[in-house]
Structure formats: structure tokens, C-alpha cells
N, C-alpha and C positions, 0 to 999 in steps of 0.2 A: 308867656302868660304870667302875669304878675299875681302873686297871692293876694295882694291888696285889692286888685281889680276883681278877683273872684269874691272876696269878702264883701265888696260893695254890691256886687250883683246879688249875692245871697241876702244881704240886708234889704235890697229892693224887692226881691221875691217875697220875703217875709212881710213886706208892706203891701203885697198884692200885685206887684208889677209882673205880669205874665211875659212881657217882652224880655225882661232880665233873665227869666228862666229859659226862654227860647235861646238866648245868647249862650247860656251855660250848656244847653243841650247841643247846640251847633258846635261849640268849642270842644266838647268831650265825647260826642257820640261815636266818633271813629275809634277812639282809644278804648272806650267801653266795649264796643263790638269786638275789637281785636283781642282783648283779654278774654272775653267770653268764648270767642271762636277757638282760640288756642287751647283753652281748657276743654271745651265741649266737642270740637272738631265737627261741628254741624252748623251750617249757615242759619238754618231755621231756628235751632235752639239758641244760637248766639244772638240772633235778632230778638228773640223772646226775652232772654236774660238781660240784655242791655236795655231794652225798652222797659221791662219790669223794674230795673234798677232806677231809672229816671222817674217812674211813677211813684215808687216808694220814697225816693228822696223828696219829690215834690210834696207828698203827703206828710212827711216828717221834717220838713225844712225848718220848722220852728224849733226843733230839738237840736239843730246843728249849733254847737257851741263855738266853733271856730278854733278849737285847740289844735286841730290838724288842718292841713290844706283841704280845700274842697275836693281836689282830685283824689286825695287819699281816701276821703269819705266815700266818693263815688266808686273807686276801684275796690274798696273793701266790700261794698254792697254787691258789685258785679261778681267778684270772686265768690262770695257767699252764695249768691243765687246760682252761679255756675256749678259750684260744688254740690249744692242741693240737687240740681238737675242730674249731675253725674250719679249721685247716690240712687235717685229714682231710676235712672236708666240701668244702673248696675243690678238693682233688684229685678227689673223687668227682664234684662238679658239672662240673668241666672235662671229665672223661671222658664224662659223660652228656650235657652240653649245650655242646659246644664253640663253637657259633655264637651263643649268646644274648648280647644286648647290653642290659642292664638300663636303662642311661641312655636309650637310644633309645626303649625301650618306655615309660618314665616320661614322657619329653618328649611322645611321641605321645598318651598318655592325657591329659596336662594340656592339650595343644593342642586335642584333639577334644572336650573336655567344656566346654560353654558355661556350666555352672553351677558356679562355683568352690566353692560351699559343699558340694557333693556329693563333692568330692575329699578324701580323707583325707591332709592335708598331712603328718601324722605318719608315714604309711606311706612317703611319698616321702623324708622325712628319714631314716628307719630304713634304707631301701634305699641311700641315699647314704652313710650311715655304714658300711654293709656293704662299700662299695667302697673305703674307706680301708685303709691298711696295718693290720696287726694291732696294731702298737704304737700307732698313732694312735687306733684304736678303743678300746684299753684305757685310754689316757690320757684320752680324751674321756669315757668312761663313768665312770671313777673321779673325775675332777675335776668334771664338770658334773652328771652324773646322781646320783652318790653324794655329791657335795659335799665331797670330801676336799680338804685343802690340797695345794699343790704339793709341799711337803715330804713329806707322807704318801704321795702318789702316787710320788714318787721312791724312797721306802723300799720300797714294795710292788714296784715294777718294777726295783729295784736299778739305778737310774741317777741322774744328777745332776739337780738342780732345773732347771738350764739346759736339759738335754735334754727334760725334761717341758714346759717353756715352748715350746721349739722345736717339739716334736711337736704341741702344742696349736695353735700358730700355723699350722703346715702343714696340720693337719686342718681348721681353719676356712677356710683359703684354698681347699682342695680342695672343701669342702662348698659354698662360694660358687660355685665353678666347676661342680660337679655339678648344683646347683639353680638355675643362672642363668635357666633357662627360666621359673621361677616369678615372676621379677621382671618379665619382658617383657610 
């Protein structure tokens, strides 16, 4: 996907060409959904966040200055909407389940199951990622799951590359701490 091709499509959308926007949606909808899903861990919420991102971009396409790639603009919007959804979900979960300790439950399940092959390690990892700060989750998803460069992640999250590296390091240290019971 050439950046200039995206720029041409954006210019066409600004001139009222709905087919150009359809091309952008078809080109990026899978990526937008994947990012949202990896942050939200819910198909329904990921669909909502990715669709809302395209709606917001369409409504504000006239403000897109082209200083960053269209994909960066889209991913930033998806990440922000996903993090907002996480914040809302966190407030709801705290009010509904104030005493739940996910780490204790995970540790107990892991210790009580004698057959390690029957445990879905990925589930434990995803729950541990869910206990990271929102910024750490976003950095981890964009860098390792989506394979974006540190520079691209910094552009999407509007922070320095040093901050991205720092957040990645902290996330990895926390994941080691959260999942230490799996080593034992």
C-alpha cells in the first residue's frame, strides 16, 4: 500500500468521492479490527471501535493534513477509541466485581491442573496483558502483535520513541511478574 495512493484516495474523499472512502475502508478494516480486538479482547467491542473509527475519520477527513500516513491516523483513532472503551469497561467491572483478583484465580487454576497441556497459556497471557496499564497494552499490541516499528508506534500514540521503549520494558517486566507462577 503506497502512501501516495492513500493520499490520492483521501483527496478524492475530500471532494465527495464515496467510492474512494470505500476503498480505504476495505484496505484497512481488517487491520483496524485486529488492533481493536487485541486491546479489547471482545469481538463485539472491536467491531464497534473499528467501525466508530471509520465514521469519525469520514466526518473529520477535511482535517487530515497528511503529515502522517493515513494508516497512522486510522490506527491512532482505533487505539484511542479502544482505550476509551477499556476505561469504561474498567469502571463498570470495578463497580460490578469489586473483590475479583484475576491473578489469584489464574495462579490457582495453573497450580490445580496437573496436565499443563490442557491449560490455554494464551488465555493466561491475555489476562495478564489486561492487567497492564492502558498505555502499556497499546504499546505491546502495536509493537509485538501488529509488528509496527518503535517509530510507527510513537507516531500513533503521539509520544517519543524513548517512551515507547520504556513502556515496552515496563510491560515485559510486569508480564514476567504476573506470570511468574508459570515458571515454577
